[in-house]
N, C-alpha and C positions, 0 to 999 in steps of 0.2 A: 504494500500500500504506500502511495506517495501523497503527501499533502503539500500543496503549494499555495502561497499567497500571491495573488495577482492584483492589478489595479482595478479589476472588476469584482473581486471577491476571493473566496477560498475554494480551491479546486482539489477534489479527491480523485485519485486514480486507483481503481481496485482491480484485482485479478478477474479475469473473465468468469471463473468458476464461483464467484461470490454469489451467495444465495440472495436472490432479489427480494424475497419475502422478509428476510432478516434485515436487509438494507432499508426496506420500506418501514419496518418497525422502528428502526433507529432514526430515520428521518421524521417519522411521526412523533417520536419522543423529543427530538430537538425542537420541532414546531410547538409541541405542548409546553416545553420549558420556556420558550420565548414568550408565549402567550401568558403563561402562569406568572412570570416575573412582573408583568404589567397589570395583572389582575388584582382587584381589591375584594374578591369574593372570599368569604370565610370558608375554612376547611370543612366545616360541618355541612355547608351547602354542597360543596363538591362531593363529599362522601355520599350524601343523599342522592345526588344525580347519578353517581356511579352505580349505586345500588339499584336505582330504577332502570338504568341501561342494562345491567346484568340480568335483572328479572325479565325485561322485555326480550332480551336475546334468548334466555332459556325458554320462555313461552313460545317463541317462534320455532326453536329447535324441537321442543316437545311436540308441538303440533305437526311439524314435518315428520317426525319419527312415528307418531300415531297414524298419520295418513299413509305413510310408507308401509307400515305393518298391517294396515287394514286391507291393502290391495292383494 
């Protein structure tokens, strides 16, 4: 991996065999941290939102699994 600073920004050069999903997770994490540093939201509100998102995600997966098994 090579990291270079240019006049336009910071450039990462990664091996071709880099897992794209892992890279996207890392980029999402960087974006989140950038936004979080500017946020004035209380941690308790963030925790509640995360809980709702996880529940909604489970509900969707559960429905999909139930539909898949009923076929």
